[in-house]
N, C-alpha and C positions, 0 to 999 in steps of 0.2 A: 429448601434443604440446606443444612449447614455444612461447611467444609472445614476440616482441620489440617494441620501440617502433615499428619500421617497419611491422610487421603491424597494430598499432593504428591508426596514421595512414593506412595504405592502405585498410582496410576501414571504419573508423569515420569516415565522411566529414565529419561535423560535430564531431568530437572530443568526443563525449558523455562519454567516459571521463575527460576532464580536469575536467568538472563534478563527476563522482563523486569524483575526487580531492579536491575542495574541499568535499564534503558536511559534514565536521565544522565547518569555518570558517563555512559558510553557515548551519548550524544555530545556532551561537553568535551570529552576527550577527543572525539572525532572532529569536531569543529575546529579545535585548536591543533589539528594534525600538522605535521611538517611536510605533508605531500605538496609537491609543487603545483602552483596554480597555472591555468592555461594562459597562453600568450597569443591569442588570436584576435585580429582586428576585423572590424566591419562585418560582424556576424548579424545577418538579418533573418536567418531561418535556422531554427534548431530542430533537429530530428532525434527523438529519443527512441531507442530500440531495446526492447527487453520483454521477457515473458514472466508471468506469475508475479512474485514479489518484486522483481526488478521493474516490471511494467507498472506496478502500483506506485513505485518511487517516481516514475516518470509522470504519472498522473498529477502528482503534487507539483512538480516543476511546471506542468502545463497550467495548473491553477495559479501559481505564483506569477506566471508570465501572461496571464489572460488579459490583463489591462495595459500591456506594454505594446510597443511597435514591433516586437519580435514575433515573427510567425512561428508557430510550434506545430510539429507533426508527431504523432505517436505511432510507432510501428510495433504491433504485437503479432508478428508473423515473419515471413521470409522476404518481403519485397519493399524496397525503398520507394518513396514517392518520386514521380518523374520531374518534380520541380526543383530538385537539388542542383546547386551550382557552386561556384567558388566562394559565395557568401554564406554557404550552409555549413553548420557544424553538426556532424552526426555523433551522437553520444550512445555508445553501446554498453549495456550493463548486463553482466551475468555473474551472479555471486559465486557460483561454482566454477565459472569459466568454461563450462562445457555445454552450454545451451545451444543446440543445433541451429534453431531459427536465428538466434542472435549472431552466431558465427557466420551464418550465410549472409546476413545483412552487413557484417563487418567486411567480408570479402567483396561484396558488391560496392561498398563505399570506397574501398581502396582503388577500385578500377574507375572511379569517377573523379571529378575535379574538386570535391568537397574536402573540408577539413574533418579530422576524426580524433576522438579521444575515447578510450575504452576503460572500463572499470571491472575488476574481478578480483577474486582471492587467489588467482593463479590459473591453473588449468590450461586448456588449449588456447583460450583467448590470449593469455599472457605470452605463450609461445609464439602465436601468430603475430602479435604486435612486435615482439622482439625480432622476429624473422624479417619483417617488413618495415621496421623502424617507425612504428605507429605509436603515438602518445598513449601510454598506459599507466594506470595508477592501481597499485595493489592495496586492497582494503581487506582487513581480516574478516573471516566469516565466524559468527558465533553460533555454533551447533548446526544451524540450517539457514537457508536464505531468509525465511520469514522472521526468524529471531534476530537477524542482522539488520533489521530495518533502520534503527537510529545510527548504527555504524556507517551504513552506506549513505543515508540521506544527508547527514551533516558533514561527512567527508566530501561528498560530491558538491554540496553547497559551497564549501570552502574552495575547492579546486576550480569550480566554475564561476566564482564571484566576479572575475573580470568581465564576463559576458552576460551575467544575470543581474539585473538591477534589484537587488534585495539589500535592505539595510542591516548592518550588524546588530543594531538595536532590536530589530524584529526577530533575528535569529536567537539572540540571548534571551529575549522574552519567551520564546517558544520553549527553550531549554528550562527556564525557570518554571514555566507552567507544567512541564513534565515532572519536575521535582515536587510541585504541589500536588499533582494528581497521584503520585506514588504513595503519599501518605494515606490516601483513601482507598486505593484499589489494589495495592500490592499484597503479597503474602504476609506482610507485617500486620495486616488488618483483616483477618478472616472472621469478620463479624457480620451481623445482619445489616450494618450500616455501610457495608462495602457496595458501592453502586454497580460494580462489575459482577459481583456475585448475585446481586438482586436481579440484574438483567439476565444472567445465566439461568436462574431459577424460573424466570418468567417464560423463557423461550420453549416452545413445544411445536409439534407438527413442522411446517415449513415456514420459516421467516420470510416475509416480503419486506424488503428494505426500501423505504421511500426517502428521497433526498432532494434538496435544491441543487441546481446546476453547480454552484460554487463548491459544494461539498461532495462532488462525485468521487473524488479520490478516496475519501473515508468510506463511502458506501461500497466501492469496489473492493477495497481492502477487507472490509468486514465480511462481505460475501465470501471472499477467498479464504479468510481465516476460519469461518464457520465450516467451510467445506474441508479444509485441510486438517484443522485441529479437532473439531467436534465430529467430523465425518457425517455431516447432515447436508441435505439439499438446502439451498438458499437462493432467493431471487432478489432483484433490485430494479427499481424504476424511478425515473425523474418524476417529481410530484406534479409538475405542470403537464408533462406529456401524458401521464397516466390519466389525467382528467379528460383526455380526448379518446381514450380507448380502454386502458386496463381497469378503470373503476367499474366498468360494466360487469366484469367477472364476479364482483362481490354480490351480484343479484342472486347468485346461487349459494347454497350452504357451503361455506369455505372450510378447507382444512389447512388454512394458511393464517399466520398471525402477523399483522402489520407492525413494523417498527418505523417510527417517524424520526429521522435524523434531521434536526432543525438547527439552522444558524441563529445565533443570538441576535444578529442584526440583519436577518433576511430582508430582501426587497419587500416593500409594503404590499405589492400585489401578490407576492409569494406568501406572505403572512395571511392575507385574505383567503388564499387558496387552502392553506393549512386548516384554517377555521372551518371552511366549507366542507373539506374532506372529513374532519373530525365530527362535524354535525351529522354527516351522512353515516359515518360509522356508529355514532351514538344512536341514531334512528334505527339502524339495522341490528343493534345489539352486538356489534363486533368489537371485541376487546383489542386495544392497541397500546403500544408503549411509546412514549416520547423521550428522546435523548437530545439534549441541548448542548451546543458548542459553547465555548467561552466567548467573550466579547472582544478578543484581540484581533490581530491580523490573520490573513488566510493561512499562513504557516502555523501559527500558534493554534488556531482552531482545528486544523486538520490533524496535526501530530498528537494533540491531546485527545481528540476523538478516537484516533487509531489506537492510542495506548489503552483507553478504556474498553473499546470494542474488541481489540485483540485479546486483552486479558479475560474478558467475559467468555470468549470462545475456549480459552484454556480451562476456565472454571466449569464451563458446560461439559467439556470432555470428561473432567474428573467426576462431576455429578452423574454423568452417564456411565461411569466405569470404563472409560476408553482412554487409551494412551494417545496424547495429542501428537506425538513425534512421528511415528511411521506414516509414510504416504505410499502404501503398497501399489495402488493403482497407477500413480505417477511413475513409480519405479518400473512398473511393467511396460508402460508406454515408452519410457526412455530407453529401456533395454532393447525393445523392438526397433526403435529409431536408430540406435547406434549400430545396428546390423547393416545399415546403409553406409557405404564407404565415404563419409563426408571428409575424412582426413585427406583422401585422394582429391576430392573436389576442391579442397582449400589449398592445395599445394601450388 
């Protein structure tokens, strides 16, 4: 099914797609931000705390740091790991600044011996940090948390550069790759040659997203974006782990469509496994879709994949006649949660 600009404007009520068109420019602007960098020494353990889109940001940092000597923990909930100490930096992120779980972690961090920095667009998180003189950086929100991905990712990379071993060259290459991707996937190319539209047209039933370990951040983000933007169920599994359990479910007639997110330079054994899985799908007559990353570093691979996959979820919402912006179910849960007096808890 083809898409035109009037379709986008009709169903995307808040013009979220226009923000996605600007992602490369927002990324560049954010990386060269004037926000002050951290000044912490001897950090051996990084704890990233955040939910939803903020949690997906932290998955990328975990991937970047996976081959370093820095231990990384990801908290998507209320509780800090018991291993935190004076060599730990806790990074709390809430784009809105009002995420209850992350505020709870922030409060717990203050009462420990760890170092802390918080990122938000304001809200209760900024007020809390101001009250207790905790390092805080205000990063603008673009419409909603998921649209603010490049704003937060590249601002945080800049601020955390002193404690994160990432080369400036790799960051700039990832931004340049976003610019190249924009030419093919943005609303300036609403043609049959747009790979994001092609993927959106292919998706039906329930997508099952398979990924190699190094690209987990892209898979998590894609699942979340399909759920929030297109309002459909989506699942994900590590390709190696599924070979020991999940693959058995395909012995029955499926109502699921597999999407294979592949790294350009996956480990040789992972490549072998992809080929075996594809052979099995071909034998069973199961249609699948392959999406390949670029051949750059982990940051470049991940952000370019997220750009493509996120945009496909917006196009899918438009094809389905659904507004990608409202998240009524999430608002329902948040409104119920705020009935609990967390403000008093955090005083």
